[in-house]
N, C-alpha and C positions, 0 to 999 in steps of 0.2 A: 837292607831287606827286612831285618828284624823289626825295625821301626815301622815299616809299612804294615807288616802282619799284626803288630800290636795295635796299630791304629784301626785296622779292619776289625780286630777283636773288640775294641772299645766301642766301635760303631754298632757292631752286632749286639753287644751287651745292652746298649741303650735301646735298640729296637726291641729286644726281648723284654726289657723292663716296660716299655710303652705298651706292648701287647699284653703283658701280664696285668698291667694297670687297667687296660681296656676290658680284659676278660673279667677282672675282679669287679669293676664298677658296673658291668652289665651281666653279672652272674644270675640275676633274676630272670633273664631270658637268654638262656645258654645257647640255644640253637641260633639265635640272631647274632650273638657275639661270636659264635664259631664261623658264621658266614663272613663277618667283618674280618676275622682272623684269616680266613681263606683268601679274602680279597687283598688283604695287606701283604700276605706272604704266599704268593701263588706258587712258589717253587718248593714249598713244603709238601 
């Protein structure tokens, strides 16, 4: 079970990194990048 949870954690960390990168690269149009974020992560 601990292996599973650590795998999920790793997966989530990667997703967070991707989103952070996306937001950073599109910080000149923040409202647009927020829309992308909302689409990528609808459960937030």
